[in-house]
C-alpha positions as CSV (number, residue, x, y, z in Angstrom):
1,E,-18.1,8.8,5.7
2,L,-16.7,8.2,2.2
3,T,-19.6,6.1,0.8
4,E,-22.7,7.9,-0.4
5,P,-23.7,10.9,1.7
6,K,-26.7,10.3,4.0
7,S,-28.2,13.7,3.4
8,A,-28.2,16.4,0.7
9,D,-26.3,18.7,3.1
10,M,-23.4,16.3,3.1
11,V,-22.9,16.1,-0.6
12,T,-20.4,18.9,-0.8
13,E,-18.3,17.6,2.1
14,W,-18.5,14.1,0.6
15,R,-17.2,15.3,-2.8
16,R,-14.5,17.3,-1.0
17,L,-13.2,14.3,1.0
18,R,-13.2,11.9,-2.0
19,G,-11.6,14.5,-4.2
20,S,-8.9,15.2,-1.7
21,I,-8.1,11.5,-1.5
22,H,-8.2,11.1,-5.3
23,N,-5.9,14.2,-5.8
24,R,-3.4,12.9,-3.2
25,L,-3.2,9.6,-5.0
26,V,-2.5,11.4,-8.3
27,N,-0.3,14.3,-7.1
28,D,1.7,12.6,-4.3
29,Y,1.8,9.0,-5.3
30,G,1.9,9.3,-9.1
31,H,-1.3,7.3,-10.0
32,C,-3.2,8.2,-13.1
33,A,-6.7,9.8,-12.6
34,I,-8.5,6.6,-13.6
35,C,-6.4,4.4,-11.4
36,A,-6.8,6.7,-8.4
37,G,-10.6,6.6,-8.8
38,D,-10.5,2.8,-9.0
39,I,-8.3,2.6,-5.9
40,V,-10.8,4.7,-3.9
41,E,-13.7,2.6,-5.1
42,Y,-11.9,-0.7,-4.4
43,V,-10.8,0.4,-0.9
44,L,-14.4,1.4,0.0
45,A,-15.7,-1.9,-1.3
46,V,-13.2,-3.8,0.9
47,L,-14.0,-1.6,3.9
48,K,-17.7,-2.4,3.5
49,G,-16.8,-6.1,3.8
50,N,-16.8,-7.1,0.1
51,D,-14.0,-9.5,-0.9
52,G,-11.6,-8.3,-3.5
53,V,-10.4,-11.7,-4.5
54,K,-12.0,-15.1,-4.1
55,Q,-10.0,-18.3,-4.3
56,T,-11.6,-21.1,-6.3
57,K,-10.4,-24.5,-7.4
58,A,-9.6,-23.0,-10.8
59,G,-7.5,-20.2,-9.3
60,L,-8.4,-16.7,-8.3
61,E,-11.6,-14.9,-9.2
62,W,-11.6,-11.2,-8.9
63,Q,-14.7,-9.8,-7.2
64,W,-13.9,-6.4,-8.7
65,D,-14.4,-4.9,-12.1
66,L,-10.9,-5.0,-13.7
67,N,-11.9,-2.8,-16.6
68,P,-10.7,0.7,-15.8
69,S,-12.3,2.1,-19.0
70,N,-15.4,2.8,-17.0
71,G,-14.0,6.3,-16.3
72,T,-14.6,6.4,-12.6
73,A,-12.1,9.2,-12.2
74,A,-14.4,11.8,-13.7
75,Q,-16.6,11.9,-10.6
76,Y,-13.7,13.0,-8.4
77,Q,-12.8,16.2,-10.1
78,S,-12.9,19.3,-8.0
79,P,-16.3,21.1,-8.1
80,D,-14.6,24.3,-9.4
81,Q,-13.2,22.6,-12.5
C-alpha cells in the first residue's frame, strides 16, 4: 500500500515503492522532482476517495493544495542519498 505504512517493518518497503514511482515520473516522464512528488500525493488522495476538483456555482474549486513550494519531493529521495 502506498499510503502510510501500517507497521514499522513496512517503512523501508513503503519508501522504496514511493521512491520508485517518484523516480519513474522524473526519469522516464520528465517531471521535475517537486511535480513528481505532488503527482504521487494527488493520485493517492484521489484513490482514497477525495475529490480533486469540486464544481461550484462560481466555477471550479480545487480540493488540492496548488502551491508546489511545500517541497513534497524531498521525502521521496532514495534512502542512500
